[in-house]
SEGU-850843 format. One line per field, with one value per residue (C-alpha): residue number from 1; x, y, z; residue in one letter. Coordinates in pm, 1 decimal, decimal comma. Each point is the difference from the previous one (the first is absolute). Layout:
<rs>
num = [NUM | ...]
xx = [X | ...]
yy = [Y | ...]
zz = [Z | ...]
residuo = [A | ...]
</rs>
This chain:
<rs>
num = [1 | 2 | 3 | 4 | 5 | 6 | 7 | 8 | 9 | 10 | 11 | 12 | 13 | 14 | 15 | 16 | 17 | 18 | 19 | 20 | 21 | 22 | 23 | 24 | 25 | 26 | 27 | 28 | 29 | 30 | 31 | 32 | 33 | 34 | 35 | 36 | 37 | 38 | 39 | 40 | 41 | 42 | 43 | 44 | 45 | 46 | 47 | 48 | 49 | 50 | 51 | 52 | 53 | 54 | 55 | 56 | 57 | 58 | 59 | 60 | 61 | 62 | 63 | 64 | 65 | 66 | 67 | 68 | 69 | 70 | 71 | 72 | 73 | 74 | 75 | 76 | 77 | 78 | 79 | 80 | 81 | 82 | 83 | 84 | 85 | 86 | 87 | 88 | 89 | 90 | 91 | 92 | 93 | 94 | 95 | 96 | 97 | 98 | 99 | 100 | 101 | 102 | 103 | 104 | 105 | 106 | 107 | 108 | 109 | 110 | 111 | 112 | 113 | 114 | 115 | 116 | 117 | 118 | 119 | 120 | 121 | 122 | 123 | 124 | 125 | 126 | 127 | 128 | 129 | 130 | 131 | 132 | 133 | 134 | 135 | 136 | 137 | 138 | 139 | 140 | 141 | 142 | 143 | 144 | 145 | 146 | 147 | 148 | 149 | 150 | 151 | 152 | 153 | 154 | 155 | 156 | 157 | 158 | 159 | 160 | 161 | 162 | 163 | 164 | 165 | 166 | 167 | 168 | 169 | 170 | 171 | 172 | 173 | 174 | 175 | 176 | 177 | 178 | 179 | 180 | 181 | 182 | 183 | 184 | 185 | 186 | 187 | 188 | 189 | 190 | 191 | 192 | 193 | 194 | 195 | 196 | 197 | 198 | 199 | 200 | 201 | 202 | 203 | 204 | 205 | 206 | 207 | 208 | 209 | 210 | 211 | 212 | 213 | 214 | 215 | 216 | 217 | 218 | 219 | 220 | 221 | 222 | 223 | 224 | 225 | 226 | 227 | 228 | 229 | 230 | 231 | 232 | 233 | 234 | 235 | 236 | 237 | 238 | 239 | 240 | 241 | 242 | 243 | 244 | 245 | 246 | 247 | 248 | 249 | 250 | 251 | 252 | 253 | 254 | 255 | 256 | 257 | 258 | 259 | 260 | 261 | 262 | 263 | 264 | 265 | 266 | 267 | 268 | 269 | 270 | 271 | 272 | 273 | 274 | 275 | 276 | 277 | 278 | 279 | 280 | 281 | 282 | 283 | 284 | 285 | 286 | 287 | 288 | 289 | 290 | 291 | 292 | 293 | 294 | 295 | 296 | 297 | 298 | 299 | 300 | 301 | 302 | 303 | 304 | 305 | 306 | 307 | 308 | 309 | 310 | 311 | 312 | 313 | 314 | 315 | 316 | 317 | 318 | 319 | 320 | 321 | 322 | 323 | 324 | 325 | 326 | 327 | 328 | 329 | 330 | 331 | 332 | 333 | 334 | 335 | 336 | 337 | 338 | 339 | 340 | 341 | 342 | 343 | 344 | 345 | 346 | 347 | 348 | 349 | 350 | 351 | 352 | 353 | 354 | 355 | 356 | 357 | 358 | 359 | 360 | 361 | 362 | 363 | 364 | 365 | 366 | 367 | 368 | 369 | 370 | 371]
xx = [-895,3 | 190,7 | -44,0 | 170,8 | -31,2 | -241,4 | -31,4 | 143,0 | -189,0 | 63,5 | -240,4 | 121,9 | -175,0 | 27,6 | -109,5 | -111,6 | 221,9 | -71,6 | 246,3 | 360,0 | 257,6 | 332,6 | 10,4 | -330,3 | 131,1 | 14,0 | 117,0 | -216,8 | -254,5 | -27,1 | -330,6 | -49,3 | -18,8 | 197,7 | 79,4 | -1,7 | -27,6 | -223,2 | 130,6 | -238,0 | 141,5 | -227,3 | 107,4 | -113,9 | -261,0 | -166,1 | 140,0 | 80,8 | 255,1 | 33,9 | 307,6 | 80,4 | 301,5 | 40,0 | 256,7 | 110,6 | 219,8 | 119,6 | 107,9 | 132,9 | 67,0 | -320,7 | -312,9 | -346,7 | 105,8 | 317,0 | -191,7 | -269,3 | 235,6 | 244,9 | -271,8 | -185,1 | 296,8 | 273,7 | -116,5 | -338,6 | 119,5 | 269,8 | -212,6 | -302,4 | 24,7 | 201,3 | -125,8 | -119,2 | 131,2 | 352,7 | 139,7 | 368,2 | -84,0 | -220,7 | 258,6 | 277,2 | -212,4 | -84,1 | 366,4 | 115,7 | -257,8 | 59,7 | 353,3 | 134,6 | 176,5 | 161,0 | -293,1 | -329,7 | -103,3 | -339,8 | -102,0 | -322,5 | -113,8 | 94,4 | -176,1 | -337,5 | 68,2 | 123,8 | -309,6 | -232,6 | 174,5 | -9,9 | -371,2 | -66,3 | 186,1 | -145,2 | -350,6 | 83,9 | 136,6 | -295,4 | 236,5 | 59,0 | 355,7 | 28,9 | -128,9 | 236,7 | 296,0 | -129,1 | 8,0 | -259,6 | 115,9 | -254,1 | -338,0 | 41,5 | 282,0 | 43,6 | 70,2 | 206,3 | -120,5 | 241,3 | 105,8 | 126,5 | -34,1 | 142,1 | -11,7 | 3,6 | -332,8 | -163,2 | 133,3 | -259,6 | -286,6 | 146,2 | 61,0 | -348,8 | -150,1 | 174,9 | -101,9 | -361,1 | 0,7 | 131,1 | 368,4 | 247,7 | 325,0 | 175,0 | 275,1 | 158,9 | 155,5 | 324,3 | 303,2 | 176,5 | -41,1 | 89,7 | -119,2 | -345,6 | -2,0 | 83,2 | -266,2 | -252,8 | 78,6 | -32,7 | -349,8 | -102,8 | 148,1 | -183,2 | -332,5 | 41,6 | 245,4 | -70,7 | -7,2 | 267,9 | 174,0 | 243,7 | 173,1 | 61,9 | 249,9 | -42,4 | 374,0 | -20,6 | 288,5 | 367,7 | 237,8 | 99,2 | -359,3 | -118,6 | 275,5 | -82,7 | -377,9 | -27,3 | 92,7 | -241,4 | -283,6 | 89,6 | -17,8 | -356,3 | -101,9 | -0,2 | 63,9 | 127,4 | 146,0 | -95,6 | 216,1 | 193,5 | 240,6 | -27,0 | 5,9 | 352,9 | 172,7 | 118,3 | 292,3 | -238,7 | -225,7 | 299,1 | 73,1 | -361,5 | 3,7 | 325,4 | -145,8 | -290,9 | -226,3 | -306,2 | -86,7 | 56,2 | -273,6 | 57,3 | -273,5 | 98,3 | 337,1 | -153,8 | -165,0 | 111,1 | 135,5 | 338,4 | 83,1 | -181,1 | 234,2 | 302,6 | -116,7 | -57,7 | 352,4 | 139,0 | -192,1 | -177,6 | -345,6 | -209,5 | -307,0 | -204,9 | -323,9 | -157,8 | -191,4 | -169,5 | -11,3 | 363,2 | 158,8 | -191,0 | -290,7 | -111,2 | 229,1 | 321,5 | -134,3 | -69,0 | 356,3 | 132,9 | -206,6 | 132,2 | 357,9 | -39,6 | -156,4 | 275,8 | 258,0 | -175,4 | -84,5 | -321,6 | -253,3 | -248,3 | -301,3 | -23,0 | -141,6 | -28,9 | -351,4 | -98,1 | -372,2 | -231,5 | 185,8 | 350,4 | -127,7 | -158,5 | 335,2 | 177,7 | -263,0 | 10,2 | 379,8 | 31,2 | -285,3 | 144,6 | 340,8 | -144,2 | 124,8 | 83,7 | -15,2 | -257,9 | 22,4 | 38,3 | -274,3 | -156,8 | -246,4 | -291,1 | 142,4 | 78,0 | -211,3 | -367,4 | -200,1 | 51,9 | -33,2 | -76,1 | -342,1 | 62,7 | 237,9 | 240,2 | -106,4 | 234,1 | -171,3 | 170,1 | 324,7 | -0,4 | -71,0 | -128,7 | 222,1 | -186,0 | -57,4 | -143,3 | 182,9 | 292,2 | 35,6 | -346,5 | -174,1 | -238,5 | 8,1 | -302,4 | 98,3 | -259,3 | 194,9 | 307,9 | -178,6 | -86,6 | 356,6]
yy = [-3049,2 | -127,9 | 229,5 | 162,8 | 319,8 | -68,1 | 334,4 | 354,5 | 283,2 | 373,4 | 292,5 | 353,7 | 268,5 | 380,3 | 218,4 | 356,5 | 254,7 | 318,9 | 283,5 | 36,1 | -267,8 | 0,9 | -376,0 | 3,0 | 213,2 | -122,7 | -130,5 | 149,2 | -230,3 | -234,4 | -61,6 | 242,8 | -115,2 | -222,5 | -333,1 | -328,2 | -370,6 | -226,7 | -355,7 | -291,1 | -334,9 | -304,0 | -327,0 | -346,8 | -6,9 | 320,4 | 241,9 | 345,0 | 260,0 | 355,1 | 216,7 | 331,1 | 146,4 | 378,5 | 90,9 | 361,0 | 76,7 | 335,8 | -167,9 | -334,4 | -182,5 | -207,3 | 75,6 | -148,6 | -177,5 | -153,9 | -121,2 | -169,3 | -170,2 | -112,1 | -166,3 | -152,1 | -116,0 | -66,3 | -38,5 | -169,8 | -293,1 | -82,9 | 53,9 | -205,2 | -337,4 | 124,0 | -18,7 | 354,3 | -56,4 | -81,3 | 352,5 | -97,3 | -187,8 | 282,9 | 269,7 | -208,0 | -59,9 | 367,8 | 93,7 | -258,2 | 107,3 | 375,6 | 42,3 | 260,4 | 313,7 | 186,0 | -134,8 | -180,5 | 2,0 | 161,0 | 17,6 | 193,7 | -275,6 | -275,4 | 183,8 | -61,8 | -374,0 | -5,3 | 184,0 | -235,8 | -303,1 | 150,5 | 72,0 | -349,5 | -184,4 | 224,8 | -85,0 | -369,6 | 29,2 | 212,9 | 263,6 | 372,2 | 128,7 | 89,5 | -342,6 | -172,7 | 186,9 | -29,0 | 376,4 | 235,3 | 341,5 | 275,5 | 19,7 | 341,5 | 167,2 | 378,1 | 147,1 | 293,0 | 244,0 | 43,7 | 354,7 | -5,8 | 349,2 | 183,8 | 344,7 | 129,0 | 170,4 | -344,4 | -114,9 | 149,6 | -133,2 | -354,2 | -7,7 | 140,6 | -283,3 | -252,8 | 170,4 | 18,5 | -377,4 | -63,8 | -45,8 | 131,6 | -135,9 | 96,1 | -126,6 | 251,5 | -74,3 | 196,7 | 40,2 | 128,0 | 363,1 | 32,3 | 361,1 | -98,2 | -310,1 | 180,7 | 262,2 | -270,3 | -178,2 | 326,3 | 41,3 | -356,3 | 23,8 | 327,0 | -144,9 | -336,9 | 64,7 | -319,6 | -247,0 | -246,4 | 163,9 | -199,9 | 111,3 | -231,3 | 95,8 | -314,4 | 10,5 | 352,2 | 179,8 | -16,3 | -68,5 | 360,6 | 122,8 | -281,6 | 69,4 | 370,9 | -33,0 | -279,6 | 221,4 | 266,7 | -251,7 | -104,8 | 361,6 | 15,5 | -301,1 | -257,2 | -337,3 | -213,3 | 37,2 | -269,5 | -103,4 | 328,0 | -141,3 | -243,0 | -357,9 | -69,8 | 293,1 | -209,2 | 218,1 | 294,7 | -191,8 | -71,4 | 373,5 | 83,6 | -261,5 | 140,2 | 349,6 | -120,8 | 298,6 | -219,9 | -369,4 | -120,6 | -224,1 | -210,1 | -89,4 | -54,1 | -138,6 | -301,6 | -277,3 | -320,3 | -100,4 | -64,2 | 366,1 | 103,3 | -220,5 | 145,3 | 359,5 | -50,0 | -142,3 | 298,2 | 242,2 | 172,4 | 50,1 | 49,0 | -175,7 | -108,9 | 120,2 | -340,9 | -42,4 | -335,8 | 58,0 | 107,7 | -303,8 | -280,8 | -41,1 | -43,0 | -297,6 | 193,4 | 322,5 | -184,4 | -135,7 | 352,0 | 138,0 | -270,4 | 64,9 | 373,2 | -56,7 | -245,4 | 265,0 | 263,0 | 216,2 | 175,7 | -120,9 | 229,9 | -110,8 | 109,6 | -103,1 | 73,7 | 142,8 | -361,6 | -57,8 | -278,1 | -332,5 | 149,6 | 252,2 | -281,9 | -179,1 | 313,2 | 61,1 | -361,6 | 4,7 | 340,3 | -76,9 | -333,9 | 156,6 | 295,2 | 282,0 | 299,2 | 275,6 | 130,1 | -196,3 | 155,2 | -215,8 | 261,6 | -185,8 | 156,9 | 340,8 | -53,4 | -289,0 | -43,8 | -320,4 | -351,4 | -365,1 | -106,2 | -107,0 | 225,5 | 280,9 | 157,5 | 337,1 | 221,9 | 152,5 | 258,3 | -57,7 | -372,1 | -330,1 | -312,1 | -307,4 | -283,7 | -301,8 | -260,1 | -313,1 | 40,9 | 370,8 | 65,4 | 144,3 | -130,4 | 86,0 | 110,0 | -183,2 | 180,1 | 321,2 | -146,1 | -20,5 | 371,0 | 119,0]
zz = [362,4 | -302,3 | -296,1 | -296,9 | -200,2 | -286,1 | -176,0 | 5,6 | -172,2 | -38,6 | -38,4 | -81,2 | 202,8 | -33,1 | 291,5 | -59,0 | 171,8 | 190,4 | 51,3 | -115,4 | 78,3 | -184,1 | -60,7 | -192,0 | -283,7 | -363,4 | -229,3 | -271,8 | -155,4 | 297,3 | 184,3 | 285,6 | 358,0 | 231,4 | -171,8 | 187,8 | -73,6 | 205,2 | 43,4 | 61,5 | 109,6 | 22,3 | 158,0 | -106,0 | 279,4 | -122,0 | 258,2 | -140,9 | 106,1 | -130,1 | -33,4 | -166,2 | -177,0 | -1,2 | -269,9 | -22,9 | -299,5 | 136,5 | 324,7 | -127,5 | -325,7 | 25,9 | -202,3 | -25,7 | -319,8 | 145,8 | 304,8 | -209,5 | -244,0 | 267,7 | 204,7 | -293,3 | -210,4 | 256,6 | 360,8 | -35,7 | -216,1 | 257,2 | 313,0 | -105,4 | 170,2 | 298,8 | 357,8 | 93,3 | 354,6 | -120,3 | 12,1 | -45,7 | -321,8 | -127,1 | 71,8 | -156,2 | -309,0 | -46,0 | 45,7 | -254,1 | -260,4 | 43,9 | 128,8 | 238,0 | -111,5 | 290,4 | 198,7 | -61,0 | -366,5 | -64,9 | 368,1 | -66,2 | -235,7 | 245,6 | 283,3 | -163,2 | -14,4 | 359,6 | 124,6 | -187,4 | 150,4 | 348,8 | -44,3 | -135,2 | 274,4 | 271,0 | -115,8 | -1,5 | 355,6 | 111,8 | 141,5 | -33,3 | -42,5 | 369,1 | 107,2 | -238,9 | 144,4 | 359,4 | 47,2 | 144,4 | -122,2 | -58,9 | -170,3 | -165,5 | -190,4 | 9,7 | -342,8 | -116,2 | -264,7 | -291,6 | -83,2 | -358,4 | -145,4 | -298,6 | 165,0 | 356,1 | -68,1 | -17,4 | 336,0 | 235,6 | -210,0 | -12,1 | 374,8 | 65,0 | -205,9 | 220,3 | 322,9 | -118,3 | -48,1 | 349,0 | -79,7 | 254,4 | -144,8 | -324,1 | -227,6 | -233,3 | -337,7 | -29,9 | -230,0 | -193,6 | 120,4 | 371,0 | 27,4 | -127,4 | 218,9 | 322,6 | -56,5 | -82,1 | 326,5 | 193,0 | -142,4 | 85,3 | 348,8 | 64,6 | -109,4 | 175,6 | 283,7 | 193,3 | -287,8 | -105,3 | -296,4 | -205,3 | -316,0 | -294,5 | -269,4 | -213,3 | -62,9 | -140,0 | 176,1 | -76,0 | 287,9 | 70,5 | -1,0 | 227,7 | 252,4 | -4,8 | 29,7 | 257,9 | 301,8 | -122,1 | -16,9 | 353,9 | 116,0 | -136,6 | 208,0 | -280,5 | 168,6 | -292,9 | -349,5 | -250,2 | -296,4 | -32,8 | -262,0 | -290,7 | 123,7 | -126,1 | 174,3 | 294,1 | 110,5 | 10,1 | 237,3 | 221,7 | 16,4 | 85,6 | 276,3 | 139,1 | -14,7 | 213,9 | -64,3 | -61,8 | -3,8 | -357,8 | -135,6 | -310,7 | -246,3 | -364,9 | 113,7 | 174,0 | -200,6 | 173,8 | 339,1 | -162,5 | -59,1 | 317,9 | 200,3 | -178,5 | 37,6 | 372,2 | 36,1 | -192,4 | 227,3 | -289,3 | 150,2 | 311,0 | -133,2 | -300,0 | -156,4 | -55,1 | -325,1 | -56,4 | -376,5 | -35,6 | 162,4 | -168,2 | 239,6 | 357,1 | 66,5 | -65,0 | 154,6 | 325,1 | 4,6 | -48,2 | 287,7 | 230,4 | -112,1 | 60,9 | 341,2 | 99,9 | -92,4 | 214,4 | -301,2 | -105,6 | -249,6 | -166,8 | -201,3 | -360,9 | -337,2 | -370,2 | 15,3 | 66,2 | -56,0 | 115,7 | 42,0 | 16,0 | 253,2 | 202,2 | 13,7 | 125,8 | 265,7 | 115,1 | 27,2 | 167,5 | 235,9 | 108,0 | 61,1 | 193,5 | -222,7 | 220,8 | -261,4 | -245,4 | -324,7 | -344,8 | -149,4 | -220,5 | -221,7 | 195,2 | -91,1 | -367,7 | -132,6 | -75,9 | -39,9 | 129,9 | -98,9 | 357,2 | 123,3 | 300,7 | -107,0 | 246,0 | 136,3 | 200,0 | 303,3 | 215,4 | -185,1 | 82,5 | -174,6 | 172,9 | -28,2 | -177,5 | 224,6 | -238,2 | -109,0 | -237,9 | -78,8 | 140,3 | -307,5 | -265,0 | -370,9 | -200,1 | -317,1 | -212,2 | 67,7 | -168,5 | -331,7 | 5,7 | 56,2]
residuo = [M | K | T | A | I | A | R | I | E | T | F | P | V | H | Y | A | T | A | G | Y | F | R | F | F | E | G | P | K | G | R | P | S | G | R | P | S | V | M | V | K | I | T | D | E | N | G | F | V | G | W | G | Q | C | V | P | S | H | R | W | S | Y | E | T | L | E | T | V | E | T | T | I | E | K | Y | L | A | P | E | L | V | G | L | D | P | F | D | D | P | A | I | Q | A | T | M | K | S | V | V | A | N | S | F | S | T | G | Q | P | I | C | K | A | G | V | D | L | A | L | F | D | L | T | G | K | M | L | G | Q | S | A | A | Q | R | W | K | R | K | G | R | D | K | I | A | L | S | W | T | V | N | V | R | S | L | E | E | A | E | S | V | V | A | Q | G | L | A | R | G | Y | R | N | F | N | V | K | V | A | P | D | P | K | F | D | L | E | L | C | R | I | V | K | R | L | A | P | D | G | F | L | W | V | D | A | N | G | G | Y | D | E | A | T | A | L | A | V | A | P | K | F | A | D | L | G | V | P | V | L | E | Q | P | L | P | A | N | R | L | T | G | Y | Q | K | L | K | R | Q | G | A | L | P | I | I | M | D | E | G | I | V | S | C | V | E | L | E | E | F | I | K | L | D | L | L | D | G | V | A | I | K | V | A | R | C | G | G | I | T | E | A | R | R | Q | I | E | M | V | M | D | A | G | L | M | F | L | G | S | G | L | T | D | P | D | V | S | L | A | A | S | L | A | L | F | G | A | Y | D | L | K | Y | A | A | A | L | N | A | P | Q | F | L | E | G | S | V | L | K | E | P | F | C | A | T | G | G | E | L | V | V | P | V | G | N | G | L | G | V | E | I | E | E | A | E | L | Q | S | R]
</rs>
């Protein structure tokens, strides 16, 4: 079907939050909740695709305001008129309008556009993500419960909340205090001895601390260590790999396949925590999964408290590629409300993979006006 992009619209949406999560803090005077930007792309035949950007100013340099203005004033004017199926032209256009820095420029912003185009073209093809990629995968994704506490006294209560909701797997936010972190992991391991427990430092250790704590995490039965150092400490990652105490998983350090390829060649990692939002969308995230699998490395499933459409994209991707580990998709834990006609609901610590055309979800547009 010959077509072209006719219109691109954005809608800011704030989700109410529940519980403490470090990346939801401040700054003062800003609206509370988890900010996101819905992206609606309409083609000249009237088909509609939806995407979602999930900026997080304490995790990246992107904000709700930068996402909105970049799409409305820079990307949309250049993308209107292009064929939504012509991914090379679309990616080249977005790159030329918002240039790369070390890696992809404003990937969280571009992810919303990519998801909307994937949803649009999937609906036009009448195919789900798995059908489009000719993969069977799995129909449910096990989730991990995030343990992000400010004191050890909170730990038992947070883990108990997860267990009460049917979760059996946990990811623990650590760094910079290794003594605190090890005791926290002991508590979680005692309360959920059979669950998959991975620790995520979000780049919060220095090299000496990471090298010292990694073997101690291994002794506790922790199976992987995610992003122990800042993303640009490459020689430190080489040392951790040579040490071999734990598989080293990169997250913030990987945005595009370009650096992933280089980091694999340099032997800096054992796997990647794949985030659809972080790397510019489902198209690039899928390429990264295939690159990791071809290299015989691990991929874990993660997110940026992705709600609704962004969550649907992660589920579709991880389901199609048969994710082996519990995913740190924690919107069901931390966010309230939805703009979907049929909101996601975690049952027994699992979410069902959407199977409808495109990204498999439908938007309740009236909800957008109230948020």
